[in-house]
C-alpha positions, 0 to 999 in steps of 0.5 A: 478536443475530439475526445472531450466532445465524445466524452460529453456526448456519451454522458447520460442525459441527466449528467449533461444537464447537471454538468451544464448547470454546474459549469455555468454556476461553478466557474465564477464561484471557483475563481472567487474561491481560489482568489480568496484562498490565495489571498488568505494564504499569503496573509497568513504566511506574512503574518506568521513570518512576522511572528517568527521574526519577532520570536526569533529576534527575542530569542537571539537578543536573550542569548546576546544579553546572557552573553553580555552578562558573562562577558561583563562578569569576566571583565569585572573578575579580571579587575577584582582586587581580591582575585588579583591579590590571591592569584598574584601573591608571592606565597611563603607557605602552603598554609598561607596559600590555603588560607587565601584560597579558602577565605578569599577566592572560594567565597567569591567564586561561590557567590558568582555560581550562586548568582548564575545557575547556568555556570558549571565551572569557574577556574583561574589558571595561573603561572604563579607558583601555587598548588591546585585548590579544587577546580577554583585555581589550577596551574597554567601547565594544565591547559597549555596543550589545549587548542583554545589556550593560544587563542586566549593567550595575549587577548584581554577580551572574553573569547567564546568556545564550543568544545565537543558536544554541548560543551560551551565556555569562555575565557579571558587573560588577566591584565597583570601589570606590576605583578612580575609578569605572572600570566593568569587566565579566567575560565568559565564553563556554562550549561549548554542547554540553559544558555541556548534555552531560548533557541530550544523554545523557538525550535520546538514550534515546527522550526529548525535553528542553526548557530554557526561560528565564523568558520561555518562550524555548527555551534548549535542545531535543533529542530522539532516537527509535530508531524513526526517527519524530519525537514532538516535543512543542511547547514551547507545550504545556508550560504545559498540564501537569497532573500527570505526563502530557500528551496531544498529537496523540493521543500520551500523554507522560510529562512531568517538570519541574525548575527551575534557580532560580539561572539562571532556567531550567526544564527539561522532560523528555518521553517517549511512553508507548508507547515506555516500555512498548516498552522493556520489551516482552520481559517483556510478550511473555513474558506474552503468549507464555504466554497464547498457549501456553495458547490453542494447547493449547486449540485442539489439544485442541478440534480433536482432540475435534472430529475424533473426533466429526465425522470422517465428516461432514466427509469427506462434506461434502468429497466433496459440495463436490467435486461442485461441481467436476464430480467425480461420484465418491463417495470415502467408504464406510461400513459402519456402520448409524447415521444417518451411515452411512445418509446416506453410502450414500444419497448414493452412490446419488444420485450414480450416478443423477445421473451417468446423467441427465447423460450422457443430457442431454449426448448429447441436447444434442449430437444436438439441435445436430447436427439443427439444423445438418442442418436448416439445411443441408437447407433448400436442395436443393444440386443444384437450387441449383447448377444454378440458379446456373449457369444464371443465370451463363450467361445473365448472361455471354451478356447481358453482365451482369458484375455478375449473373454475379459475384453468381451465382458468389459465391452458388455459392461461398457456398452450396458452402462453407456446405453443405460436403457435409453436413459441419460440419467445414471448413478455415479456408481454406474458412471464410474463402472462405465469409466473403469470398463473403458480404462481396462479396455484401453489398458489391454489395447495399450499392452498395459503400459500405463497404471490406473489409480482410482480414488473414489469416495464411496458416499458419492456413488449413490448420487445421480448424474447425467451419463457419459461425462467421464469417459470422454475426459478419460479418453482425452487423457489417454489419447492426448496425454499418455499416448504422447509421452516419450519416456517413463511409464504412464499414470492415470488417476481418477478421483471422485469426492464430495465437497459441500453440495458438489461432487468433484471429479478429477482426471489426471495423467502424467502425459505430454501436457498442454500449452496455456493457449490450448488449455484456454481453447479446449472447452470452446473448440469443436473436435471430431467425435464426442469430445471435451466441448460436448461434455462442457456443453451438456453440463452447462445445459443441464446444471447451468451456473452450478457446474464447472469444467477446467483444465490445469496443465504443465507441459511435459509433466501432467494435465488435470481435468477438474469437473464440478457438478451439484449433488443430486439424490432425486433422479426425477429432478433431471426430468424437470 
C-alpha cells in the first residue's frame, strides 16, 4: 500500500489529474464492459455448442444410415435365391460352373457395386467345391486363417471390422439350411474415406473426431485446425469425460459423444473452447471496440482538462529537464503574479546566476591546468640543462663512451620536445620523437631486456596535438607491465594511425596485465607524479567528448592503452 501511495505521489501533476478523472469514469464502464463481454462469450459458446451438436448428430446419423444400407444389402444378398443357387449348386463340370458364375453371380455383384460407389470389393467365400472366379467367389480355405473369420463364423448378423490403416469391411454368414451344410460367407469391403466422409467434413472446421470400437481401439481419427497448431486430445482421455467439457494439457475442450449401437462403435467430437470463441470473435471485438472508444473519449477529455490546469507547470518542468542536457536557457515567460508566475520568474533569475558561476569555474579550471603545465616545464632550467647535456656528450665522445654519449643525446631530445619552447601544442611527429627518446632511455636503463616495435602511419605526423600524452602511457606500460613480468622477454608496441577524422594511439605491452577492477579505476585514481589520470583529464579538458582513453587488459598476458583524439591541422585552434 505504501509503495502504491509513493507511486501516486511521484506522478506528474498532469497525470495525477488524468488518473483521478480516468478512475472515476472508467470503473463503471469497465464493469459494464466485462459483464457484456462475459455474457456475449457465454452466449456464443452455447450457440456454437448447439451448432456443433447438430452437425455432429447429422454426421453420425449419416454414417449410421450408410451402415444400415450395407447391413440391409448383406441381409438381402444372403437370402437372394439366385446367389444361393450359384454358391450351393453341385457342379458337374467347369463349364457349368463358369456359366453360372459369369451369367448369374457376376451381373448381380456388378449391379450392387454400380448402385453403391463406395464398395471396393464384394466376395462370396464358400466351402462348396468350386474354383476362384475373379474376386467374386473364392474357396473358404483362403480366409480360415483370418482373425475375423472366427467372429463371423456361425453369426448371421453383419459384423463390421477395421483391418489395418483405413481398411473397413463387413461380413456375414449365409443361412444355408437344406444345402448339405455348405458354409458360405459374404464379404464386402468399403472405401474408408467415402464411408467416413461426414466425419471428415465436420472435423475440418477446427475440430477433432474419434471413433472407438467396443475394445477402445481407434477405428477413425481426424483433426484439422486453421491456425496450424495441433490440439490433439489423446484417446485415453476420453473415458475421463464428466459432462460436456474436459481439460488436457491446460487446454479446455468441448466434448460430445454418440453411440453407434448396431456397429458397437462410439463417436467422440472435441473442439478447443478458445477456438469456439475465436470463430465468433467479430462480435466480441465489436463489444471491445465500443469499450475502447469510451476509454478514448475519457482520455481525450481528461487530457484536455489537465492541459488547461497544468500547462504552465508542464512548460516549466520541461525547461528544467533541458537544464540537465546543458541547455542553460529559460524559454518560458510569465506575466502573471500567481504562485506559478513567481516560480517561473525566480527560476529565470536562478539560471542567470548559475551560468555566471559556471563560466567563472570553467575559466578557473583552464587556467589551473595551464599553470600546472607551466610549473612542470619550469621545474627545469632549459639553457642550463641543454648546456650540461652538451658538455656530458662532448666528454663522453672524447673518452670513447658511446653509450653515455647516446644517453646524453636522448635526454637532450626528450627534454627539448617535452619543454617544446613553453608551448603545450606539438606536432604528432615531435610527440613520437619524444616518446621514442624516452623508450630508448628506458631500454638502456633496463639493459635492453625488452623489445620495442613502432607502427606509425606517416600521414599522422603532420597533425597537431597537445604534448606529453604518450610518455605517461609508455611509462605506465614499462613500470607496471614489463617490469612486473617474471618470465619471457618483454615487448612494447607503439602504434599511431588515422581512422576517419580521428588519430588512434595504442600502447601495448606483454607484461603482468591488470585485473578488471583496476582497469575500471585507473582513469579515476590519482597517482604520484604525472600519471594516466592527468592524461585523461587533459584530453577531456581540451577535446571534450571528441576523445577517449581506455585500457584493455588480460592478466598475465597483455595490456593495451588506446587513446583517440581528433585530427587537427591548425595549431591556432588550440589557442581558441
